[in-house]
N, C-alpha and C positions, 0 to 999 in steps of 0.2 A: 121402878121409876124413882122411888124416894132416894135410893142409893145414888142415882145419877145426879139428882139435884143436890144432895149433900156434897157429892164429890166435886160438882161445878163450883159450889160455894167455897169449898176447901181449896180447890185449884186456884180460884181467883184470889182468895186471901193469900195463898202461898206465892203466887206470881207477884203480887203487889209488894209483899214483904221482901221477896228476893230482889225486886227492882230497887228498893230502898237500900239494900246491903250492898249492891254492886256499885262500886266506886271506881270508875275507870282511871282516876289518877293513882289509886292504890294499886290497881292491877298493873299499870304501866310501870310503876316502881318495882314490882315483883318480876316483870318481864325483862326489863333492862339488862340485868346481869347475865340472863340466858343468851342474849343476843351474841355476845362475844363467844360464848361457848358453842353456839350453834353455827356461827359464821364460817362458811366453807366446810361444813360438815353435813353428813347425811343423818337426819334425825330418825332414831328407831324409837318408836312410842309403845311402851308395854303398859298393860293394865290387867286388872282382873277380868275374868269372863264377864262378870256383871257390867263392867265398864268398858267393854270392848267397843261398843258403838262410839263412846266418846274418844277412845284412842283412834278409832277409824276416821272420825271427823276431823281431829287434829291433824292427823297424817294428810287427809284430803287438803286442808287448809294450807299446809306447807306446799303441797304440789300446785294448788291453783293460785295461791296468793303470792308465795315467795318463788314460785317457779323452780322448785328444786325436788329431786327425788326424796322420798321418805317412805318409811314402812312402819307397819304396826303388827302386834300379835298380843296374845293374852295368856295369862297364867290359868291353868297348869299346863295348857297345850304347848306353848313355846320351850318348856323344859324337857319335852319328849325328844324332839329332834333338833329344833332351830338353834338351840344354844351350842350344839356342837360345831356350827358353822363359825362360831366366834373364836375357835381355836386358830383360825387362820383368816383374819380380817383382811379383806382386800380393798378396803376404802377408808376414809376419814369419817368414822361413824360417832354419833353422840347419842347415848341413851337417855330417854325420858320415861321415868317409871311413875305412872299415875296411881298413887296410893290412895286409898280410902279407908277411913276409920270403920266403915261398915263391912269391909272385905272379910272374907271367912279367915279365921285364925291360920288355917294351913296355907291359904294363899298369901298371907302377909309373911309367913315364914319363908315361902318359896321366894317371894320378892326380895326379902332381906339377904338370903343365901345367894340368890342370883346376882344381886347388886354387889356383894362382896367378891364373888368369882369374876365379875366384869371388872372390878377395880383391880384385882390381882393381874388380869390379862393387861389392863391399861398400864400398870406399873411395869410390867415385863416388856411390853412394846415401847413405852417411853424410854426405859433403860436402854433397849436396843438401839433405838433411834439416837439417843444421847451418845452412846458409844460410837455409832456411825460417824455422827458429826464431830465428835472429839478426834477420832482418827483421821478424818478428812482434814479437818483444820490443822492438825499436827503435820500431816503430810504437806499441806500448804506452806506451813512455817518452814519445813525443811526444804521447799522448792521442789517437791516430788509430785509427779502425776500419779495419783492413786489408782487410775484405771487400769493400766496394764499389770498383769500379774505373771511376770516372765518365768520365775521358778516353777510355778505351777504349770505353765504352758510347756515348758521344757520337760517336765515330768511326764505330762500327757503325751507329748511327742515320743519320748523313749519307751512309753508303756506300749504304743502301737506296734513297736518291733517285735 
């Protein structure tokens, strides 16, 4: 019983202190740059296992408030299977990693390595998209419709024989 009373006093103190530290204007300033990054994207929220509930709540907020699909998972679980799915992304995703100073050192390392792997994939897909648009715009400059591939179709037709 004594422990519960002490805990309640500590909890009340902590909540009051936290309320004083939360400044909506400051939070809004931090949120604003993310809006452009997340707009027309599907947020993927990753966290440590200790913060999985927070990641899930943020994912739910995207679903309920912004009316968009969103997903979450946590380290180390996502490193076992989920990350292999990012080799062939099929949507416009944006990753949010919820890092915490109190996360285990191995989890922090996993987050860092995974973030770097995702950045490499992003760079590769950006480069491919850039190349596609560059070729498309060059075709337009030449007045060429880039959709038919006549030589390829001719080759396929001759291969059927």
